C-alpha positions as a Markdown table, in Angstrom:
| # | Residue | x | y | z |
|---|---|---|---|---|
| 1 | Met | 126.6 | 131.8 | 62.1 |
| 2 | Phe | 127.7 | 130.6 | 58.6 |
| 3 | Trp | 131.0 | 129.2 | 60.0 |
| 4 | Leu | 129.1 | 127.3 | 62.8 |
| 5 | Arg | 126.9 | 125.6 | 60.2 |
| 6 | Trp | 129.8 | 124.8 | 58.0 |
| 7 | Phe | 131.9 | 123.5 | 60.9 |
| 8 | Arg | 129.2 | 121.0 | 62.0 |
| 9 | Gly | 129.2 | 119.5 | 58.5 |
| 10 | Val | 132.9 | 118.9 | 58.3 |
| 11 | Pro | 134.2 | 115.5 | 59.6 |
| 12 | Ile | 136.4 | 115.7 | 62.7 |
| 13 | Thr | 139.4 | 114.2 | 60.9 |
| 14 | Val | 139.4 | 117.1 | 58.4 |
| 15 | Val | 139.3 | 119.6 | 61.2 |
| 16 | Ala | 142.2 | 117.8 | 63.0 |
| 17 | Leu | 144.3 | 117.7 | 59.8 |
| 18 | Ala | 143.7 | 121.4 | 59.3 |
| 19 | Leu | 144.7 | 122.2 | 62.8 |
| 20 | Ala | 147.8 | 120.0 | 62.6 |
| 21 | Gly | 148.7 | 121.8 | 59.4 |
| 22 | Ala | 148.2 | 125.2 | 61.0 |
| 23 | Ala | 150.4 | 124.2 | 63.9 |
| 24 | Asp | 153.1 | 122.9 | 61.5 |
| 25 | Ala | 153.0 | 126.3 | 59.7 |
| 26 | His | 153.7 | 128.1 | 63.0 |
| 27 | Gly | 157.0 | 126.5 | 63.9 |
| 28 | Gly | 156.5 | 122.8 | 63.6 |
| 29 | Ala | 155.1 | 122.1 | 67.1 |
| 30 | Ser | 155.3 | 118.4 | 68.1 |
| 31 | His | 154.3 | 116.5 | 71.2 |
| 32 | His | 155.6 | 113.4 | 72.8 |
| 33 | Val | 153.3 | 111.4 | 75.1 |
| 34 | Ser | 154.6 | 108.7 | 77.4 |
| 35 | Ile | 152.8 | 106.6 | 79.8 |
| 36 | Thr | 154.5 | 104.8 | 82.7 |
| 37 | Ile | 152.7 | 101.9 | 84.3 |
| 38 | Pro | 154.0 | 101.1 | 87.7 |
| 39 | Thr | 155.0 | 97.5 | 88.6 |
| 40 | Val | 152.5 | 95.9 | 90.9 |
| 41 | Leu | 153.4 | 92.9 | 93.0 |
| 42 | Arg | 151.0 | 92.0 | 95.8 |
| 43 | Leu | 151.0 | 89.0 | 98.1 |
| 44 | Arg | 148.0 | 88.1 | 100.3 |
| 45 | Val | 147.2 | 85.3 | 102.8 |
| 46 | Asp | 144.0 | 84.9 | 104.8 |
| 47 | Glu | 142.8 | 88.3 | 103.5 |
| 48 | Arg | 145.9 | 90.0 | 104.9 |
| 49 | Glu | 147.6 | 91.9 | 102.1 |
| 50 | Ala | 151.3 | 92.7 | 102.0 |
| 51 | Arg | 153.2 | 94.6 | 99.4 |
| 52 | Asp | 155.8 | 92.0 | 98.5 |
| 53 | Thr | 156.9 | 90.2 | 101.7 |
| 54 | Leu | 154.8 | 88.3 | 104.2 |
| 55 | Ser | 155.9 | 86.4 | 107.4 |
| 56 | Leu | 153.9 | 83.8 | 109.2 |
| 57 | Pro | 154.6 | 82.0 | 112.5 |
| 58 | Ile | 154.6 | 78.2 | 112.5 |
| 59 | Arg | 154.5 | 75.8 | 115.4 |
| 60 | Val | 155.3 | 72.1 | 115.4 |
| 61 | Glu | 154.6 | 69.8 | 118.3 |
| 62 | Val | 156.2 | 66.3 | 118.1 |
| 63 | Thr | 154.7 | 63.7 | 120.5 |
| 64 | Arg | 155.9 | 60.1 | 120.2 |
| 65 | Ser | 157.5 | 60.9 | 116.9 |
| 66 | Gln | 154.2 | 62.2 | 115.5 |
| 67 | Pro | 154.4 | 65.8 | 114.3 |
| 68 | Ala | 151.5 | 68.2 | 114.5 |
| 69 | Ile | 152.1 | 71.3 | 112.4 |
| 70 | Asp | 150.1 | 74.6 | 112.9 |
| 71 | Pro | 149.4 | 75.8 | 110.2 |
| 72 | Ala | 149.7 | 72.6 | 108.1 |
| 73 | Ser | 149.3 | 74.7 | 104.9 |
| 74 | Thr | 149.0 | 78.3 | 103.7 |
| 75 | Arg | 146.8 | 79.6 | 100.9 |
| 76 | Leu | 148.7 | 82.5 | 99.2 |
| 77 | Gln | 147.3 | 84.8 | 96.6 |
| 78 | Ile | 149.4 | 86.7 | 94.1 |
| 79 | Phe | 148.6 | 89.7 | 92.0 |
| 80 | Ala | 151.3 | 90.9 | 89.5 |
| 81 | Asn | 151.3 | 92.9 | 86.3 |
| 82 | Val | 154.8 | 91.7 | 85.4 |
| 83 | Ala | 156.7 | 88.4 | 85.5 |
| 84 | Trp | 157.1 | 87.3 | 89.1 |
| 85 | Gln | 158.8 | 84.8 | 91.4 |
| 86 | Leu | 157.7 | 83.7 | 94.8 |
| 87 | Ser | 160.3 | 82.4 | 97.3 |
| 88 | Val | 160.1 | 81.0 | 100.8 |
| 89 | Ser | 162.5 | 80.9 | 103.7 |
| 90 | Tyr | 162.4 | 79.7 | 107.3 |
| 91 | Arg | 163.9 | 81.0 | 110.5 |
| 92 | Pro | 163.8 | 78.8 | 113.6 |
| 93 | Val | 162.9 | 80.5 | 116.9 |
| 94 | Gly | 164.5 | 79.3 | 120.1 |
| 95 | Asp | 165.7 | 75.7 | 120.2 |
| 96 | Ala | 164.1 | 74.6 | 116.9 |
| 97 | Ser | 167.3 | 73.9 | 115.1 |
| 98 | Gly | 166.8 | 70.1 | 115.2 |
| 99 | Leu | 163.7 | 70.4 | 113.1 |
| 100 | Val | 163.8 | 70.2 | 109.3 |
| 101 | Leu | 160.6 | 71.3 | 107.5 |
| 102 | Arg | 159.6 | 70.8 | 103.9 |
| 103 | Trp | 157.1 | 72.6 | 101.6 |
| 104 | His | 155.1 | 71.4 | 98.7 |
| 105 | Ala | 153.2 | 73.5 | 96.1 |
| 106 | Gln | 151.9 | 72.8 | 92.6 |
| 107 | Gly | 154.1 | 69.9 | 91.9 |
| 108 | Ala | 157.2 | 71.5 | 93.3 |
| 109 | Ser | 158.8 | 70.9 | 96.7 |
| 110 | Gly | 161.8 | 71.7 | 98.8 |
| 111 | Leu | 163.2 | 72.1 | 102.3 |
| 112 | Leu | 162.5 | 75.2 | 104.3 |
| 113 | Arg | 165.8 | 76.8 | 104.9 |
| 114 | Ser | 167.2 | 80.2 | 105.8 |
| 115 | Ala | 168.2 | 80.7 | 102.2 |
| 116 | Pro | 165.2 | 81.4 | 100.0 |
| 117 | Gly | 163.8 | 78.6 | 97.8 |
| 118 | Ile | 161.6 | 79.3 | 94.7 |
| 119 | Val | 158.0 | 78.1 | 95.2 |
| 120 | Ala | 156.5 | 79.3 | 91.9 |
| 121 | Ser | 156.9 | 81.9 | 89.2 |
| 122 | Gly | 155.1 | 83.1 | 86.1 |
| 123 | Pro | 154.0 | 86.0 | 83.9 |
| 124 | Gly | 151.6 | 88.7 | 85.0 |
| 125 | Thr | 148.6 | 87.1 | 86.7 |
| 126 | Gly | 145.7 | 89.0 | 85.2 |
| 127 | Gly | 144.0 | 88.9 | 88.6 |
| 128 | Trp | 144.6 | 87.1 | 91.9 |
| 129 | Arg | 146.3 | 83.7 | 91.5 |
| 130 | Thr | 146.0 | 81.2 | 94.3 |
| 131 | Ile | 148.9 | 79.0 | 95.4 |
| 132 | Asp | 148.4 | 76.4 | 98.2 |
| 133 | Val | 151.6 | 75.5 | 100.1 |
| 134 | Asp | 151.6 | 72.5 | 102.4 |
| 135 | Tyr | 154.2 | 71.9 | 105.1 |
| 136 | Gly | 155.7 | 68.7 | 106.5 |
| 137 | Val | 158.5 | 67.5 | 108.7 |
| 138 | Ala | 161.5 | 66.1 | 106.7 |
| 139 | Asn | 163.4 | 64.5 | 109.6 |
| 140 | Glu | 162.6 | 62.7 | 112.9 |
| 141 | Pro | 163.2 | 65.3 | 115.6 |
| 142 | Pro | 163.0 | 64.6 | 119.3 |
| 143 | Asp | 159.7 | 65.0 | 121.0 |
| 144 | Gly | 159.0 | 68.7 | 121.9 |
| 145 | Glu | 157.6 | 71.9 | 120.7 |
| 146 | Tyr | 159.3 | 73.8 | 117.8 |
| 147 | Gln | 158.6 | 77.3 | 116.6 |
| 148 | Gly | 159.7 | 79.4 | 113.7 |
| 149 | Val | 158.8 | 82.0 | 111.1 |
| 150 | Ile | 158.1 | 81.3 | 107.4 |
| 151 | Ser | 158.7 | 84.3 | 105.1 |
| 152 | Tyr | 157.4 | 84.6 | 101.6 |
| 153 | Thr | 158.9 | 87.2 | 99.2 |
| 154 | Leu | 157.3 | 88.1 | 95.8 |
| 155 | Ala | 159.7 | 89.8 | 93.4 |
| 156 | Arg | 160.6 | 90.1 | 89.7 |
| 157 | Pro | 162.9 | 87.3 | 88.5 |
């Protein structure tokens, strides 16, 4: 009972130092603690979440040289705990090779091609970051209906 009353009055740091000294006296035990935080890269559009790649169909109808694009834009959301880079590529489906599409997002723009183009990049997001991407036609294709697939890839730079 005496030890219990004495032990309650001793600050916890003194107890820890005493225990550490006792461990040192019995063979110098040491411990190494390491923590691994996994890389998180998540991409989301219209509440659909993908791990790091997302593909969307796109349809363009040209009538009397006036294009109608569906969808005309895409709202993407990015969640990353490391530096990230978002790229976009385009693959025509069927006879859509005469169509040249462009994208525009946050002051940057480029042509949609089969080779990926960088849309945005940055450090860890600290939550979901929204990026709106608009689409347009960069050439004057013949009247008709064009289809393709736009692919977004989120990766480390």
